[in-house]
Structure formats: structure tokens, C-alpha cells
VOBA-1610 file (N, C-alpha, C; in pm, whole numbers, padded with zeros to 5 digits, always signed):
BEGIN
Met+14399+13937+14347Met+14387+13794+14318Met+14368+13716+14449Thr+14274+13621+14448Thr+14250+13539+14565Thr+14366+13441+14585Arg+14416+13434+14706Arg+14527+13345+14735Arg+14478+13200+14742Ser+14566+13106+14712Ser+14531+12963+14715Ser+14505+12920+14859Thr+14391+12858+14881Thr+14355+12808+15014Thr+14306+12665+15005His+14291+12603+15121His+14241+12466+15128His+14169+12450+15261Arg+14072+12361+15264Arg+14000+12330+15387Arg+14072+12214+15456Leu+14131+12238+15571Leu+14209+12137+15641Leu+14157+12122+15783Ala+14108+12003+15816Ala+14056+11974+15950Ala+13955+12079+15995Gly+13868+12117+15902Gly+13760+12209+15937Gly+13797+12356+15934Arg+13918+12389+15892Arg+13959+12529+15886Arg+14010+12564+15748Asp+13983+12687+15705Asp+14040+12736+15581Asp+14183+12782+15609Val+14277+12722+15537Val+14419+12752+15558Val+14483+12783+15424Pro+14597+12852+15425Pro+14669+12873+15299Pro+14717+12741+15241Ala+14717+12731+15109Ala+14754+12606+15043Ala+14904+12579+15048Ile+14982+12677+15088Ile+15126+12658+15107Ile+15160+12696+15251Gly+15217+12600+15322Gly+15258+12624+15459Gly+15409+12615+15471Gln+15454+12576+15591Gln+15597+12572+15617Gln+15634+12441+15687Gly+15732+12371+15630Gly+15782+12250+15691Gly+15903+12279+15778Thr+15931+12187+15872Thr+16043+12209+15966Thr+16137+12089+15972Trp+16126+11998+15875Trp+16219+11885+15874Trp+16362+11938+15867Arg+16448+11883+15951Arg+16589+11923+15962Arg+16608+12060+16024Met+16503+12117+16082Met+16522+12236+16164Met+16555+12194+16306Gly+16597+12291+16386Gly+16633+12263+16524Gly+16781+12272+16549His+16857+12311+16447His+17003+12318+16461His+17055+12461+16458Asp+16973+12555+16413Asp+17010+12697+16409Asp+16887+12778+16448Pro+16847+12768+16575Pro+16716+12820+16617Pro+16689+12966+16583Ser+16786+13054+16601Ser+16757+13195+16581Ser+16717+13226+16437Ser+16792+13174+16340Ser+16758+13200+16200Ser+16633+13124+16159Glu+16613+13005+16214Glu+16494+12926+16180Glu+16368+12992+16234Val+16374+13042+16355Val+16258+13114+16411Val+16227+13235+16325Ala+16329+13309+16286Ala+16308+13428+16203Ala+16244+13392+16070Ala+16288+13280+16009Ala+16232+13239+15881Ala+16085+13199+15896Leu+16055+13121+15998Leu+15916+13079+16020Leu+15827+13198+16050Arg+15876+13290+16130Arg+15794+13406+16166Arg+15769+13494+16044Ala+15871+13507+15958Ala+15852+13583+15835Ala+15746+13517+15748Gly+15750+13384+15741Gly+15651+13312+15663Gly+15510+13332+15718Ile+15497+13329+15850Ile+15366+13354+15911Ile+15317+13492+15874Asp+15404+13592+15884Asp+15366+13729+15851Asp+15325+13744+15705Leu+15377+13656+15619Leu+15344+13660+15476Leu+15226+13571+15441Gly+15165+13509+15542Gly+15043+13432+15518Gly+15057+13282+15517Met+15178+13230+15536Met+15196+13084+15538Met+15183+13037+15683Thr+15060+13019+15726Thr+15030+12998+15867Thr+15014+12851+15907Val+15033+12758+15814Val+15037+12616+15849Val+15182+12580+15878Leu+15209+12535+15999Leu+15345+12496+16038Leu+15345+12347+16069Asp+15428+12273+15997Asp+15434+12128+16011Asp+15563+12086+16080Thr+15550+12004+16184Thr+15667+11958+16258Thr+15642+11814+16305Ala+15730+11763+16390Ala+15717+11626+16439Ala+15808+11606+16558Glu+15772+11512+16643Glu+15855+11487+16761Glu+15994+11436+16724Met+16008+11370+16609Met+16137+11314+16572Met+16230+11416+16507Tyr+16180+11530+16463Tyr+16265+11627+16397Tyr+16362+11687+16498Ala+16489+11657+16480Ala+16595+11705+16571Ala+16561+11671+16716Asp+16502+11551+16737Asp+16469+11505+16872Asp+16384+11607+16949Gly+16289+11666+16878Gly+16197+11761+16943Gly+16238+11905+16934Arg+16360+11932+16890Arg+16405+12072+16888Arg+16332+12153+16781Ala+16287+12087+16675Ala+16210+12159+16574Ala+16078+12209+16633Glu+16017+12131+16720Glu+15895+12177+16787Glu+15925+12299+16874Glu+16040+12301+16937Glu+16077+12416+17018Glu+16097+12540+16932Val+16149+12523+16811Val+16162+12634+16718Val+16023+12688+16682Val+15929+12598+16654Val+15793+12639+16623Val+15733+12717+16740Ala+15758+12670+16861Ala+15704+12739+16979Ala+15748+12884+16982Gln+15874+12909+16952Gln+15924+13047+16953Gln+15866+13128+16837Ala+15847+13063+16723Ala+15797+13134+16605Ala+15652+13178+16621Val+15574+13106+16699Val+15430+13138+16708Val+15395+13218+16833Lys+15496+13257+16910Lys+15467+13338+17029Lys+15393+13465+16989Gly+15282+13489+17057Gly+15203+13608+17030Gly+15106+13595+16916Cys+15109+13481+16842Cys+15016+13465+16730Cys+14964+13322+16721Arg+14965+13250+16834Arg+14928+13108+16831Arg+14790+13086+16772Asp+14695+13172+16802Asp+14559+13151+16753Asp+14545+13179+16603Asp+14648+13237+16544Asp+14643+13271+16401Asp+14713+13167+16313Val+14770+13064+16375Val+14842+12963+16298Val+14778+12827+16317Phe+14816+12735+16228Phe+14765+12598+16230Phe+14886+12507+16247Val+14899+12446+16365Val+15017+12366+16398Val+14987+12217+16376Val+15075+12153+16299Val+15068+12010+16272Val+15190+11945+16335Ser+15170+11836+16411Ser+15284+11758+16459Ser+15252+11610+16442Lys+15352+11526+16471Lys+15339+11384+16442Lys+15399+11300+16553Val+15335+11187+16578Val+15387+11089+16672Val+15471+10987+16595His+15587+10954+16648His+15673+10852+16587His+15606+10715+16600Pro+15612+10632+16496Pro+15542+10503+16501Pro+15589+10412+16614Ala+15712+10428+16663Ala+15757+10348+16777Ala+15685+10387+16905Asn+15622+10505+16904Asn+15548+10555+17020Asn+15398+10550+16999Ala+15352+10466+16908Ala+15213+10474+16863Ala+15116+10384+16940Thr+15160+10321+17050Thr+15063+10250+17133Thr+14970+10352+17198Lys+14862+10303+17257Lys+14762+10396+17310Lys+14822+10489+17415Glu+14889+10433+17514Glu+14942+10516+17622Glu+15062+10599+17576Ala+15150+10539+17493Ala+15269+10612+17448Ala+15232+10727+17356Thr+15128+10711+17275Thr+15083+10820+17189Thr+15041+10940+17273Ile+14969+10913+17379Ile+14924+11022+17467Ile+15044+11089+17533Arg+15140+11009+17579Arg+15261+11068+17639Arg+15338+11151+17536Ser+15349+11100+17414Ser+15421+11173+17310Ser+15353+11305+17278Cys+15221+11302+17268Cys+15148+11425+17240Cys+15168+11527+17352Glu+15160+11482+17475Glu+15178+11573+17588Glu+15319+11631+17590Ala+15419+11551+17552Ala+15555+11602+17544Ala+15568+11703+17431Ser+15502+11677+17318Ser+15503+11775+17209Ser+15437+11905+17251Leu+15328+11896+17325Leu+15261+12017+17372Leu+15353+12100+17461Arg+15430+12033+17544Arg+15523+12107+17630Arg+15630+12176+17546Arg+15684+12105+17447Arg+15788+12166+17363Arg+15730+12279+17279Leu+15608+12262+17233Leu+15542+12364+17153Leu+15487+12479+17237Glu+15484+12460+17368Glu+15434+12562+17461Glu+15291+12605+17425Thr+15208+12504+17401Thr+15069+12529+17363Thr+14979+12427+17432Asp+14850+12453+17430Asp+14757+12361+17494Asp+14695+12263+17396Arg+14722+12282+17265Arg+14666+12188+17167Arg+14748+12191+17040Val+14745+12079+16969Val+14796+12069+16832Val+14674+12066+16741Asp+14676+12146+16637Asp+14557+12155+16550Asp+14535+12027+16471Leu+14644+11960+16432Leu+14634+11834+16358Leu+14750+11746+16402Tyr+14719+11625+16448Tyr+14820+11534+16500Tyr+14820+11408+16415Leu+14937+11374+16359Leu+14947+11265+16263Leu+15030+11148+16316Leu+14997+11029+16272Leu+15086+10914+16285Leu+15188+10925+16173His+15317+10936+16209His+15420+10972+16111His+15432+10869+15998Trp+15430+10745+16031Trp+15417+10637+15933Trp+15373+10513+16008Arg+15337+10411+15935Arg+15285+10289+15995Arg+15401+10193+16023Leu+15398+10134+16141Leu+15500+10037+16175Leu+15429+09911+16224Gly+15456+09867+16347Gly+15397+09741+16390Gly+15284+09754+16491Val+15260+09873+16543Val+15156+09891+16644Val+15019+09882+16577Pro+14925+09808+16635Pro+14791+09803+16577Pro+14731+09943+16562Leu+14674+09970+16447Leu+14617+10103+16424Leu+14505+10134+16521Ser+14438+10030+16571Ser+14329+10054+16665Ser+14379+10122+16792Glu+14500+10089+16835Glu+14555+10153+16955Glu+14583+10301+16929Thr+14645+10329+16817Thr+14679+10468+16785Thr+14554+10552+16770Val+14455+10500+16698Val+14332+10576+16677Val+14259+10598+16809Ala+14260+10498+16897Ala+14197+10515+17028Ala+14265+10628+17106Ala+14397+10636+17096Ala+14469+10745+17162Ala+14433+10879+17100Phe+14427+10884+16968Phe+14390+11007+16901Phe+14251+11054+16946Glu+14160+10960+16954Glu+14023+10997+16994Glu+14019+11049+17137Arg+14097+10988+17224Arg+14102+11038+17361Arg+14162+11179+17366Leu+14271+11199+17292Leu+14335+11331+17289Leu+14239+11437+17234His+14159+11398+17135His+14061+11491+17080His+13955+11524+17184Glu+13907+11423+17254Glu+13807+11446+17358Glu+13860+11539+17467Gln+13989+11528+17496Gln+14051+11611+17599Gln+14087+11751+17549Gly+14067+11777+17420Gly+14097+11907+17364Gly+14245+11930+17336Lys+14324+11822+17343Lys+14468+11838+17320Lys+14505+11835+17172Ile+14417+11781+17089Ile+14435+11789+16944Ile+14302+11831+16881Gly+14313+11909+16774Gly+14192+11949+16705Gly+14138+11841+16614Ala+14230+11767+16553Ala+14193+11657+16464Ala+14313+11566+16451Trp+14289+11445+16398Trp+14400+11352+16379Trp+14406+11306+16234Gly+14525+11262+16197Gly+14542+11213+16062Gly+14660+11118+16054Val+14705+11093+15934Val+14812+10997+15910Val+14914+11058+15814Ser+15025+10990+15800Ser+15129+11032+15707Ser+15190+10908+15642Asn+15221+10920+15515Asn+15280+10808+15441Asn+15189+10685+15436Phe+15058+10708+15432Phe+14961+10599+15421Phe+14915+10586+15277Asn+14915+10462+15228Asn+14860+10437+15095Asn+14713+10396+15107Val+14655+10358+14995Val+14512+10323+14994Val+14484+10206+15087Ala+14567+10104+15085Ala+14545+09988+15171Ala+14558+10024+15318Asp+14652+10110+15351Asp+14668+10152+15490Asp+14543+10224+15541Ile+14489+10312+15459Ile+14367+10384+15499Ile+14252+10286+15518Ala+14244+10185+15431Ala+14138+10084+15444Ala+14153+10004+15573Asp+14275+09994+15626Asp+14299+09918+15748Asp+14266+09994+15876Leu+14233+10122+15865Leu+14198+10197+15985Leu+14072+10137+16048Pro+14065+10131+16180Pro+13957+10057+16246Pro+13821+10123+16234Asn+13720+10038+16221Asn+13581+10082+16227Asn+13548+10193+16128Gly+13612+10187+16014Gly+13584+10288+15913Gly+13629+10427+15950Ser+13726+10440+16039Ser+13774+10571+16081Ser+13828+10648+15961Ile+13799+10776+15956Ile+13844+10860+15847Ile+13939+10966+15903Pro+14065+10963+15863Pro+14158+11066+15910Pro+14127+11201+15846Ala+14163+11307+15916Ala+14141+11440+15858Ala+14235+11466+15743Ala+14354+11403+15746Ala+14453+11430+15642Ala+14547+11312+15627Asp+14609+11305+15510Asp+14717+11211+15483Asp+14831+11293+15422Gln+14945+11293+15489Gln+15060+11369+15441Gln+15156+11274+15369Val+15182+11302+15242Val+15262+11210+15161Val+15361+11287+15075Leu+15455+11214+15019Leu+15549+11269+14923Leu+15477+11290+14790Tyr+15473+11416+14746Tyr+15402+11446+14621Tyr+15463+11570+14557Asn+15504+11555+14434Asn+15554+11667+14355Asn+15556+11625+14208Leu+15608+11710+14121Leu+15609+11679+13979Leu+15680+11547+13946Met+15780+11513+14026Met+15856+11390+14002Met+15797+11270+14073Arg+15699+11294+14160Arg+15641+11185+14241Arg+15488+11194+14232Arg+15435+11161+14117Arg+15292+11180+14090Arg+15209+11055+14114Gly+15267+10952+14170Gly+15193+10828+14193Gly+15062+10844+14267Pro+15053+10931+14370Pro+14926+10944+14443Pro+14807+10984+14356Glu+14832+11040+14239Glu+14721+11084+14155Glu+14635+10968+14107Ala+14693+10850+14092Ala+14620+10737+14032Ala+14515+10680+14125Asp+14548+10668+14255Asp+14453+10603+14345Asp+14433+10677+14477Leu+14541+10730+14534Leu+14530+10791+14666Leu+14453+10923+14664Leu+14486+11009+14569Leu+14415+11137+14561Leu+14265+11119+14538Pro+14223+11032+14445Pro+14078+11012+14428Pro+14011+10957+14554Leu+14079+10865+14624Leu+14022+10811+14748Leu+14007+10921+14852Cys+14109+11003+14866Cys+14102+11112+14964Cys+13989+11208+14930Ala+13974+11239+14802Ala+13865+11329+14761Ala+13729+11268+14792Glu+13715+11138+14768Glu+13589+11069+14793Glu+13553+11070+14941Lys+13653+11050+15027Lys+13627+11036+15169Lys+13643+11168+15247Gly+13678+11275+15179Gly+13694+11402+15247Gly+13821+11411+15329Ile+13925+11340+15285Ile+14055+11342+15352Ile+14143+11445+15282Ser+14193+11542+15356Ser+14285+11638+15296Ser+14419+11570+15267Met+14485+11614+15161Met+14618+11563+15134Met+14719+11675+15153Met+14826+11642+15224Met+14937+11734+15243Met+15057+11680+15168Ala+15129+11769+15100Ala+15242+11728+15016Ala+15372+11774+15079Tyr+15455+11677+15121Tyr+15587+11716+15168Tyr+15688+11701+15055Ser+15800+11773+15068Ser+15905+11780+14966Ser+15848+11818+14829Pro+15771+11928+14820Pro+15706+11962+14694Pro+15802+12009+14585Ile+15929+12037+14619Ile+16026+12068+14513Ile+16135+11962+14505Glu+16109+11845+14565Glu+16197+11728+14553Glu+16342+11763+14591Lys+16357+11816+14713Lys+16490+11851+14765Lys+16569+11940+14670Gly+16497+12023+14594Gly+16562+12116+14503Gly+16590+12061+14365Leu+16565+11933+14342Leu+16597+11874+14212Leu+16513+11933+14099Leu+16391+11979+14132Leu+16306+12035+14028Leu+16353+12172+13981Leu+16439+12235+14057Leu+16477+12373+14028Leu+16561+12387+13902Thr+16624+12278+13860Thr+16710+12284+13742Thr+16650+12215+13620His+16526+12168+13634His+16465+12101+13519His+16434+12204+13410Pro+16470+12176+13284Pro+16455+12278+13180Pro+16312+12325+13158Thr+16213+12235+13166Thr+16075+12279+13145Thr+16028+12369+13258Val+16058+12330+13381Val+16020+12414+13495Val+16089+12550+13486Gln+16217+12548+13455Gln+16291+12674+13448Gln+16243+12761+13332Ser+16207+12699+13220Ser+16158+12776+13105Ser+16028+12848+13139Ile+15936+12778+13203Ile+15809+12840+13242Ile+15835+12950+13343Ala+15926+12926+13436Ala+15959+13027+13536Ala+16015+13153+13470Asp+16104+13134+13372Asp+16162+13249+13303Asp+16055+13328+13229Glu+15963+13257+13166Glu+15856+13326+13092Glu+15765+13406+13184Arg+15747+13357+13306Arg+15659+13425+13402Arg+15735+13522+13493Ser+15867+13527+13478Ser+15952+13612+13564Ser+15935+13576+13711Val+15931+13445+13738Val+15926+13394+13875Val+16035+13289+13889Thr+16041+13224+14003Thr+16144+13122+14023Thr+16090+12982+13992Ala+16182+12890+13968Ala+16143+12751+13942Ala+16070+12692+14062Ser+16112+12728+14182Ser+16045+12674+14301Ser+15901+12722+14308Gln+15875+12845+14266Gln+15738+12895+14266Gln+15651+12820+14166Ile+15708+12785+14052Ile+15632+12705+13954Ile+15599+12569+14012Ala+15698+12504+14075Ala+15674+12371+14133Ala+15568+12376+14243Leu+15572+12480+14326Leu+15473+12493+14432Leu+15334+12523+14375Ala+15328+12613+14278Ala+15198+12646+14218Ala+15137+12522+14153Trp+15220+12437+14094Trp+15169+12312+14035Trp+15114+12221+14145Ala+15185+12208+14255Ala+15143+12114+14360Ala+15006+12151+14417Val+14973+12279+14422Val+14846+12322+14483Val+14748+12371+14378Arg+14768+12332+14254Arg+14693+12388+14142Arg+14543+12363+14149Asp+14502+12252+14210Asp+14360+12216+14209Asp+14286+12253+14337Gly+14354+12309+14435Gly+14290+12345+14560Gly+14264+12227+14650Asn+14322+12110+14619Asn+14296+11989+14698Asn+14413+11950+14787Ile+14519+12029+14787Ile+14643+11989+14854Ile+14702+12108+14928Val+14760+12080+15046Val+14841+12178+15117Val+14987+12134+15105Ala+15070+12217+15046Ala+15212+12187+15032Ala+15289+12249+15149Ile+15391+12178+15197Ile+15465+12226+15314Ile+15615+12227+15285Pro+15659+12319+15198Pro+15802+12330+15172Pro+15876+12384+15294Lys+16001+12345+15307Lys+16087+12403+15410Lys+16163+12521+15349Ala+16177+12627+15427Ala+16257+12741+15383Ala+16331+12794+15505Ala+16461+12794+15499Ala+16540+12839+15612Ala+16598+12979+15592Ser+16583+13035+15470Ser+16631+13170+15445Ser+16513+13262+15417Leu+16529+13389+15450Leu+16420+13484+15431Leu+16384+13500+15284Asp+16483+13497+15195Asp+16454+13510+15054Asp+16371+13392+15004His+16406+13273+15049His+16331+13153+15010His+16189+13158+15067Val+16175+13208+15188Val+16043+13222+15248Val+15956+13315+15163Arg+16012+13426+15122Arg+15935+13523+15041Arg+15893+13461+14908Gln+15983+13384+14847Gln+15948+13317+14721Gln+15832+13220+14741Asn+15838+13141+14847Asn+15731+13045+14873Asn+15598+13116+14893Ala+15599+13224+14971Ala+15475+13296+14998Ala+15417+13356+14870Ala+15502+13405+14782Ala+15454+13463+14657Ala+15387+13360+14568Ala+15423+13232+14584Ala+15361+13126+14504Ala+15213+13109+14537Leu+15170+13159+14653Leu+15028+13153+14687Leu+14943+13234+14589Asp+15004+13330+14523Asp+14932+13417+14430Asp+14953+13378+14284Leu+15025+13269+14261Leu+15061+13229+14125Leu+14964+13125+14072Arg+14907+13150+13957Arg+14818+13053+13891Arg+14880+13010+13759Leu+14892+12882+13739Leu+14945+12830+13613Leu+14834+12829+13507Thr+14872+12857+13385Thr+14775+12847+13276Thr+14757+12701+13236Ser+14652+12673+13162Ser+14630+12536+13116Ser+14743+12491+13025Glu+14800+12583+12947Glu+14912+12549+12861Glu+15036+12513+12943Glu+15059+12585+13051Glu+15173+12556+13137Glu+15157+12421+13206Val+15035+12393+13253Val+15009+12264+13316Val+15029+12151+13215Ala+14983+12172+13093Ala+15000+12070+12989Ala+15148+12046+12960Ala+15228+12152+12957Ala+15371+12136+12933Ala+15438+12058+13045Leu+15396+12083+13167Leu+15451+12010+13281Leu+15404+11865+13280Asp+15279+11842+13240Asp+15230+11704+13229Asp+15313+11625+13127Glu+15349+11691+13019Glu+15429+11623+12916Glu+15570+11595+12967Ala+15625+11689+13043Ala+15761+11671+13095Ala+15767+11572+13210Phe+15657+11565+13285Phe+15651+11477+13402Phe+15523+11394+13396Pro+15516+11294+13309Pro+15392+11216+13296Pro+15361+11137+13423Ala+15234+11134+13459Ala+15191+11058+13576Ala+15210+10909+13548Pro+15258+10832+13647Pro+15297+10693+13621Pro+15186+10590+13630Gly+15067+10627+13672Gly+14967+10525+13701Gly+14984+10475+13843Val+14923+10360+13874Val+14928+10308+14010Val+15067+10250+14037Val+15134+10307+14136Val+15267+10260+14177Val+15270+10260+14330Pro+15363+10188+14392Pro+15374+10192+14539Pro+15400+10336+14585Leu+15343+10369+14699Leu+15362+10502+14756Leu+15508+10523+14790Glu+15564+10633+14741Glu+15705+10662+14764Glu+15723+10745+14891Thr+15838+10731+14953Thr+15873+10809+15071Thr+16016+10857+15057Leu+16055+10952+15142Leu+16193+10996+15147Leu+16262+10930+15265Ser+16384+10885+15246Ser+16459+10824+15355Ser+16538+10931+15429
//
């Protein structure tokens, strides 16, 4: 069976990667988990300068030693550092922590008060210097994307998206598809809340898989999204990787649609 993939910033990548939010506190086990995920095919690693004050990036650095060219590293600049010069300094600091010469995709973590023109100018300079492969945004809604200067098109928009948070389907997902913007889904199992839902669990039992695998397979069902669940245990890593081979039937998707109806156009949700 062909594994789920997606085209992200010009590269074919697995549709399920690995998130590192709240990593950086138990480096040895976290490195082992990330490396196991890489070995199982989850080669997109998502991190940020704000995660554990940069320590999550250091964990990623250790996890990709010896296989840097085989992975796709995503990091993010904090919006307080999003001026033109500060963005460049932040990226260079991330590169040092990541022990690499480039970030494959560099995102603005969310929008704050810095003019987007400054941040985009910094991204373009970093791209010209070869320090980033592509740039994108995170937690941007349709209006935010429209505010990007001079019609700039980000390579990706990373947002909160899962069965319980389907708002992006009404307007953001269609816009991204129209403009060729990849969408990345963080918290695809809603901090574990989806694992106990009776419909999700029922489908999982019928397929002899886990509820988390059903939730992940749903998130990447159309080939238009890269999901980045966090997994700090080896067993959880193996479950996530196995979801790359799981295809939901139309009946299963319909059952999930009934249990989790899409809300229409709503404000973009985020996690605090």
C-alpha cells in the first residue's frame, strides 16, 4: 500500500510528521522517540524557537545527526522577534541550536504587531542566503493571508485542525488549495480528547487499530494536509507511523462527519 504523502515546499514528504511542542525537558527519551519516528518514515520534524526556550530545537539537532539530508525540518520565529533584523537573528540562532546550515521551512509562529512586510522581507533575504528553503506562516486565517505584502504566497500555513476543530474547511482550506499553500495540522488528536470519543473508538475497534490512528488517518485523508502529532514514547511513535498506511473507507468518513459536523465559517481557533 502506498503511504500517505504530501507536497510541502517543493518536496514530497510523509503526510504525518512529528511535533516537538513541550519537548526539551527529557532530551534522551525525546531524541530516541524522534529518531525512531524518522526510522519509521515520519521525516517531517516541526519545532520552534519558543519551545522550551530553544531546547526543543536542540533535541531535534541530536535526533537528525547522520540523517539531516533525509529529513524536513520546520521551525518558527516568535512574533515578538518578527522585525526584519530580529527575524534574521532568530533564524541564525535556530540554525545554531539545530546544528544545521538551513531550515527547510521557516514560519512566522503567529501574527502580532510587527508589519508583515518586515517579516516577509527577512524571509526573502534568508531564502536568498540559503538559510531557509521556504517560508510560511502559522495560525493565519484568510484575512491574514490576504494582508501579506505584494501578493506574497507562503509555502504553508500551520493551524489547529482535527475532528473537533473543522473550521478551516469552510474557507481556509479552499483558499490554500487555490493558491497552492500547503496546510499543516497541529494537535491532530486534540490533546488526546479524541481518543475516548465513542465513534472514533468504535471505528478503531472494528479496524483493530487505535483511536489516535483513526484521528490521524482522518486528518490526512485527502492528501492536502501534513499532520504533526507529538509522540514522546516509542509505542506512540509506532502507532503514529502506522497511520501512514491507514485508509478510511467512505462509510467511516461519513460516520465521523456525522459525529463531528463541520461548523461552517468560524474564527480560526488556536491552542493556548
